[in-house]
MARPASE-161571 format. One line per 3 residues: number of its first residue (from 1); their letters; for each residue x negated, y, z negated of C-alpha. Coordinates in steps of 0.25 Angstrom, whole numbers, always signed. Example, Ala and Ser with C-alpha at 12.3 -4.5 7.8 and 13.67 -1.06 7.14 Angstrom:
MARPASE-161571
1 = as = -49 -18 -31; -55 -4 -29
END
This chain:
MARPASE-161571
1 = xxx = +0 +0 +0; -5 +14 +3; -9 +23 -8
4 = xxx = -11 +38 -8; -13 +49 -19; -1 +57 -14
7 = xxx = +11 +52 -6; +20 +63 +0; +34 +59 +4
10 = xxx = +40 +68 +14; +34 +75 +27; +40 +88 +23
13 = xxx = +33 +102 +22; +32 +99 +7; +27 +85 +9
16 = xxx = +16 +89 +19; +12 +101 +11; +11 +91 -1
19 = xxx = +3 +82 +7; -7 +93 +11; -9 +98 -3
22 = xxx = -11 +84 -9; -21 +81 +2; -28 +94 +0
25 = xxx = -29 +91 -15; -37 +78 -12; -26 +68 -12
28 = xxx = -24 +56 -2; -10 +59 +3; +0 +53 +12
31 = xxx = +14 +59 +17; +26 +50 +20; +38 +55 +28
34 = xxx = +50 +47 +31; +51 +55 +44; +43 +56 +57
37 = xxx = +32 +67 +58; +38 +81 +59; +52 +76 +55
40 = xxx = +52 +83 +42; +50 +96 +49; +65 +96 +52
43 = xxx = +69 +98 +38; +60 +110 +36; +69 +122 +30
46 = xxx = +72 +134 +38; +68 +145 +27; +53 +148 +30
49 = xxx = +43 +149 +19; +45 +159 +7; +33 +167 +2
52 = xxx = +31 +180 -4; +20 +185 +5; +23 +199 +5
55 = xxx = +26 +201 -10; +16 +204 -21; +20 +192 -29
58 = xxx = +30 +180 -27; +38 +183 -39; +50 +189 -31
61 = xxx = +50 +176 -22; +50 +168 -35; +61 +176 -41
64 = xxx = +70 +175 -28; +68 +160 -29; +72 +159 -43
67 = xxx = +84 +168 -41; +89 +161 -29; +87 +148 -35
70 = xxx = +97 +151 -46; +86 +151 -57; +84 +136 -56
73 = xxx = +70 +138 -50; +58 +133 -58; +52 +147 -59
76 = xxx = +38 +142 -61; +39 +134 -48; +46 +146 -41
79 = xxx = +34 +155 -45; +24 +145 -40; +31 +142 -27
82 = xxx = +33 +156 -23; +19 +161 -27; +13 +149 -19
85 = xxx = +21 +153 -6; +11 +163 -1; -1 +153 -2
88 = xxx = +7 +142 +5; +11 +151 +16; -3 +156 +18
91 = xxx = -8 +141 +18; +3 +138 +29; -2 +149 +38
94 = xxx = -17 +145 +36; -12 +131 +41; -6 +138 +53
97 = xxx = +9 +141 +50; +12 +153 +60; +22 +162 +52
100 = xxx = +30 +173 +57; +22 +186 +55; +27 +201 +52
103 = xxx = +21 +213 +58; +9 +213 +48; +6 +198 +53
106 = xxx = +10 +193 +39; +20 +181 +38; +34 +187 +41
109 = xxx = +43 +186 +28; +58 +185 +29; +68 +188 +19
112 = xxx = +78 +176 +18; +89 +172 +8; +83 +172 -7
115 = xxx = +72 +181 -5; +71 +195 -10; +59 +198 +0
118 = xxx = +55 +193 +14; +48 +181 +10; +50 +169 +20
121 = xxx = +39 +166 +31; +43 +157 +43; +39 +154 +57
124 = xxx = +53 +157 +61; +62 +144 +64; +50 +134 +64
127 = xxx = +44 +136 +50; +48 +122 +45; +43 +115 +57
130 = xxx = +30 +123 +59; +27 +121 +44; +29 +106 +45
133 = xxx = +20 +105 +57; +9 +113 +50; +9 +104 +38
136 = xxx = +9 +92 +46; -4 +97 +53; -10 +100 +39
139 = xxx = -7 +85 +35; -13 +80 +48; -26 +89 +46
142 = xxx = -27 +83 +32; -25 +68 +37; -13 +66 +28
145 = xxx = -6 +53 +31; +9 +56 +35; +17 +44 +36
148 = xxx = +30 +46 +43; +43 +38 +44; +40 +33 +30
151 = xxx = +53 +35 +22; +51 +35 +7; +60 +25 +0
154 = xxx = +56 +26 -14; +45 +31 -24; +37 +21 -32
157 = xxx = +36 +25 -47; +27 +19 -58; +30 +22 -73
160 = xxx = +37 +35 -68; +26 +39 -59; +26 +39 -43
163 = xxx = +16 +29 -38; +21 +28 -23; +32 +27 -13
166 = xxx = +39 +17 -4; +42 +21 +11; +49 +15 +22
169 = xxx = +41 +15 +35; +51 +18 +46; +42 +13 +57
172 = xxx = +38 +0 +52; +51 -3 +44; +43 -6 +31
175 = xxx = +42 -1 +17; +29 +5 +13; +24 +8 -1
178 = xxx = +14 +19 -5; +6 +21 -18; +3 +35 -22
181 = xxx = -3 +43 -34; +7 +54 -31; +20 +55 -23
184 = xxx = +25 +68 -17; +40 +69 -13; +41 +79 -2
187 = xxx = +54 +76 +6; +65 +86 +10; +77 +88 +2
190 = xxx = +90 +81 +4; +98 +90 +12; +102 +79 +22
193 = xxx = +112 +75 +11; +120 +87 +16; +117 +87 +30
196 = xxx = +115 +72 +34; +105 +76 +44; +93 +68 +38
199 = xxx = +85 +81 +36; +82 +81 +21; +83 +67 +15
202 = xxx = +78 +70 +1; +68 +58 +1; +59 +63 -10
205 = xxx = +71 +66 -19; +78 +53 -18; +64 +46 -19
208 = xxx = +63 +53 -33; +77 +50 -37; +75 +35 -34
211 = xxx = +62 +36 -43; +72 +41 -54; +67 +55 -53
214 = xxx = +79 +65 -56; +81 +76 -46; +83 +91 -49
217 = xxx = +93 +101 -44; +99 +92 -33; +112 +101 -33
220 = xxx = +104 +112 -26; +102 +113 -11; +101 +125 -1
223 = xxx = +108 +128 +12; +103 +134 +25; +113 +146 +27
226 = xxx = +109 +147 +42; +114 +133 +46; +122 +133 +59
229 = xxx = +136 +127 +57; +139 +113 +63; +125 +110 +69
232 = xxx = +118 +111 +55; +106 +120 +61; +98 +127 +51
235 = xxx = +93 +140 +55; +80 +147 +50; +84 +157 +38
238 = xxx = +73 +167 +43; +84 +170 +54; +91 +179 +44
241 = xxx = +78 +188 +41; +76 +189 +56; +89 +196 +59
244 = xxx = +100 +185 +60; +113 +187 +52; +122 +178 +45
247 = xxx = +136 +184 +49; +150 +181 +44; +160 +177 +55
250 = xxx = +169 +189 +51; +157 +198 +52; +146 +203 +42
253 = xxx = +133 +197 +38; +129 +188 +27; +118 +193 +19
256 = xxx = +110 +183 +11; +105 +187 -3; +91 +188 -7
259 = xxx = +93 +182 -21; +99 +169 -16; +94 +156 -9
262 = xxx = +98 +148 +4; +111 +142 -3; +116 +155 -7
265 = xxx = +114 +160 +7; +122 +149 +12; +133 +151 +1
268 = xxx = +134 +166 +7; +136 +161 +21; +148 +152 +16
271 = xxx = +154 +161 +6; +162 +170 +15; +171 +158 +20
274 = xxx = +168 +161 +34; +158 +157 +45; +144 +164 +45
277 = xxx = +136 +164 +57; +121 +167 +60; +119 +178 +70
280 = xxx = +105 +177 +75; +108 +186 +87; +103 +197 +79
283 = xxx = +89 +190 +76; +78 +200 +77; +72 +199 +91
286 = xxx = +58 +197 +86; +62 +185 +78; +69 +177 +88
289 = xxx = +56 +170 +93; +55 +164 +79; +69 +156 +81
292 = xxx = +67 +150 +94; +69 +136 +89; +81 +140 +81
295 = xxx = +87 +146 +94; +85 +133 +101; +91 +125 +90
298 = xxx = +103 +134 +89; +105 +133 +105; +103 +117 +105
301 = xxx = +111 +114 +92; +122 +125 +93; +122 +129 +108
304 = xxx = +121 +144 +103; +110 +154 +105; +103 +160 +92
307 = xxx = +102 +174 +99; +116 +174 +104; +126 +167 +95
310 = xxx = +129 +166 +80; +128 +153 +73; +138 +148 +63
313 = xxx = +132 +145 +49; +135 +134 +39; +124 +132 +28
316 = xxx = +120 +118 +25; +110 +112 +15; +96 +113 +21
319 = xxx = +88 +111 +8; +89 +104 -6; +84 +110 -19
322 = xxx = +86 +98 -28; +76 +86 -28; +64 +80 -35
325 = xxx = +60 +89 -47; +46 +94 -47; +38 +103 -56
328 = xxx = +29 +114 -51; +18 +105 -46; +27 +96 -38
331 = xxx = +27 +85 -48; +41 +78 -49; +47 +79 -63
334 = xxx = +58 +71 -70; +65 +73 -83; +54 +66 -91
337 = xxx = +43 +75 -84; +34 +74 -71; +34 +61 -63
340 = xxx = +20 +57 -61; +15 +55 -47; +27 +62 -40
343 = xxx = +28 +75 -34; +38 +82 -25; +39 +94 -15
346 = xxx = +49 +99 -5; +63 +97 -2; +65 +84 -10
349 = xxx = +60 +91 -23; +65 +101 -33; +53 +110 -37
352 = xxx = +61 +120 -45; +58 +131 -35; +71 +133 -28
355 = xxx = +81 +132 -40; +95 +132 -35; +94 +138 -21
358 = xxx = +83 +140 -11; +77 +153 -6; +74 +154 +9
361 = xxx = +59 +149 +11; +57 +143 -3; +60 +129 +2
364 = xxx = +48 +129 +11; +40 +136 +1; +43 +125 -10
367 = xxx = +40 +114 +0; +26 +120 +3; +22 +124 -10
370 = xxx = +29 +113 -17; +22 +103 -8; +8 +109 -10
373 = xxx = +10 +109 -25; +15 +94 -25; +4 +90 -16
376 = xxx = -7 +96 -24; -1 +91 -37; +1 +77 -32
379 = xxx = -14 +76 -27; -18 +81 -41; -10 +70 -48
382 = xxx = -15 +60 -39; -29 +64 -41; -27 +63 -56
385 = xxx = -21 +49 -55; -30 +37 -58; -24 +29 -47
388 = xxx = -12 +23 -40; -1 +17 -49; +2 +2 -48
391 = xxx = +7 -2 -34; +17 -11 -41; +27 +1 -42
394 = xxx = +26 +4 -27; +28 -11 -24; +40 -12 -32
397 = xxx = +46 +1 -25; +42 -5 -12; +50 -18 -16
400 = xxx = +62 -10 -20; +62 -1 -7; +61 -14 +1
403 = xxx = +74 -19 -6; +81 -6 -3; +77 -6 +12
406 = xxx = +81 -20 +14; +95 -18 +8; +97 -6 +17
409 = xxx = +92 -14 +29; +100 -27 +27; +110 -25 +15
412 = xxx = +119 -14 +18; +133 -15 +11; +145 -16 +19
415 = xxx = +151 -3 +22; +138 +5 +20; +137 +18 +27
418 = xxx = +128 +21 +39; +117 +31 +36; +124 +41 +45
421 = xxx = +137 +39 +38; +131 +40 +25; +123 +53 +28
424 = xxx = +136 +59 +34; +144 +56 +22; +133 +61 +12
427 = xxx = +132 +74 +20; +147 +76 +20; +148 +74 +5
430 = xxx = +136 +83 +2; +141 +94 +12; +155 +94 +6
433 = xxx = +152 +93 -9; +138 +98 -11; +138 +110 -2
436 = xxx = +137 +125 -5; +148 +124 -16; +152 +112 -25
439 = xxx = +161 +108 -37; +162 +97 -46; +173 +89 -39
442 = xxx = +166 +90 -25; +153 +86 -32; +159 +74 -38
445 = xxx = +165 +70 -25; +152 +71 -19; +146 +62 -29
448 = xxx = +156 +51 -27; +155 +52 -12; +140 +51 -12
451 = xxx = +141 +39 -22; +151 +32 -12; +141 +34 +0
454 = xxx = +129 +28 -8; +137 +17 -14; +142 +13 +0
457 = xxx = +127 +11 +5; +121 +13 +18; +119 +4 +30
460 = xxx = +109 +2 +41; +111 -2 +55; +97 -7 +57
463 = xxx = +91 -17 +48; +77 -17 +55; +68 -8 +46
466 = xxx = +58 -4 +57; +61 +10 +62; +74 +10 +54
469 = xxx = +76 +25 +53; +91 +22 +48; +85 +15 +36
472 = xxx = +77 +28 +33; +89 +36 +34; +97 +27 +25
475 = xxx = +86 +28 +14; +87 +43 +15; +102 +43 +14
478 = xxx = +102 +35 +2; +92 +45 -4; +101 +56 +0
481 = xxx = +113 +50 -6; +106 +49 -20; +101 +63 -18
484 = xxx = +115 +68 -15; +121 +61 -27; +110 +68 -36
487 = xxx = +113 +81 -30; +128 +80 -32; +126 +75 -47
490 = xxx = +117 +88 -49; +127 +97 -43; +138 +91 -52
493 = xxx = +129 +93 -64; +126 +108 -61; +139 +114 -65
496 = xxx = +135 +128 -60; +133 +135 -47; +118 +139 -45
499 = xxx = +111 +142 -32; +115 +132 -22; +123 +124 -31
502 = xxx = +137 +131 -31; +148 +125 -39; +162 +131 -36
505 = xxx = +167 +126 -49; +156 +133 -57; +150 +147 -57
508 = xxx = +137 +152 -53; +126 +153 -64; +114 +161 -64
511 = xxx = +111 +162 -79; +99 +157 -86; +107 +147 -95
514 = xxx = +110 +137 -85; +97 +134 -78; +95 +119 -77
517 = xxx = +90 +110 -66; +98 +97 -63; +91 +83 -63
520 = xxx = +98 +71 -57; +93 +57 -58; +96 +45 -49
523 = xxx = +108 +41 -57; +115 +55 -55; +112 +59 -69
526 = xxx = +110 +74 -70; +103 +82 -80; +98 +97 -82
529 = xxx = +84 +101 -83; +78 +115 -87; +74 +125 -76
532 = xxx = +60 +131 -77; +61 +146 -78; +47 +149 -78
535 = xxx = +35 +150 -87; +31 +164 -84; +35 +178 -89
538 = xxx = +42 +184 -77; +51 +173 -73; +65 +176 -66
541 = xxx = +75 +174 -77; +90 +169 -74; +100 +179 -78
544 = xx = +108 +177 -91; +123 +176 -91
END
């Protein structure tokens, strides 16, 4: 069996940034992705990268993040992430990222929802794709092995510490076990539970849940307000600062607030009870060249011209906030303390940075800085280790995974759902009951429906394991069902409206007396844990009632 100092699960921006940092810290690193090379670029978010480049300090960025996040941000993490943003942006430019520039040849900074100042740098509508390609090149230059079409099935744990993982090799149809001194979970979030499109399957989060690690703040997610209705085409948020307008069908413009995040912007679009459209006909002429890909996608998907037609908007979930809880070093934590040998970064984790809503550009910032921190921390932990753990725990996990895969291939129950039917039903439940507004009755109904879907089981049409992509999709869907059940349980437990979690049967609260994280385990039990409001003297305090 292969053995590495650091094993990274997820070929995302966070995953590659973690692998680079671990390698540069002297560790032997291997990155495993369940998708083909470049496929993870499709899940890149549309918000650009937030950094307080033109400001004397990053304090205003930190405060904007905390305020928009409903005061649930870990303020130490928020301070560290925002202060590291400038250095991370400079590093990306040294590696070759070509950003938009202003008249002084500095990175062009745009003011997007949640920011009190222009703070978001981008490459127009290709930021995620270009960044993904850039990090792939850096991994190749360092000779970091990247094994693709390797779907993670489970984590191997020994005495509460991570010691490896089990993967399904799609091309060979075999299960593969890997030993590791440290493991980094770096997959995307689980937004596919709402959208059913397979983008964002939450692998890292359901791996942790399967290892009996409780997940944090699963009730929170974030919508892209600029999502085109019916075709689910997410448009770059930078269009807003470049002159595009969100207009009411009856006339008048929708103005996004500077002290609230992406989900609050989506709520604003839907609050009037009438259709909103994006009018990009008024886009600044000098900016249009940066949106050629967007114009092509609008033409091909909608049959409309970006510079001649208005686009109907219907916000949808693009990012999730809840996930594997980590501290400021990227180490995974549980109710009993840190989980040795296990780290997390990116969409599958809850770093405490965002709180209850995401500020534009902060998701990419969290992925980059969080990935770099987790990679360096994992390498340090691996160097301090006296050696690899016993391979018996990895072999035991391999055996259990083999039984699970064999049952899926040959032992489907009568009446079990196909993957497509299961994904459609889950997306319908989550969209209807876990949308922008929730109440106890709808959440209880969602919990019951998800339980029914899970109990019915999933079936495969192909029993041959070789190149069985359907098997991979079923494994992911099983994980999504578990994450969705956890999210609904957390939403039921949080009997208040805060950030992206809006309860129609409970009022909004912004006071300092009710600041708690939620933790949900694999059995659906939910508990509270305190929010870290910072260890300095100048922290932003929540208002008192």
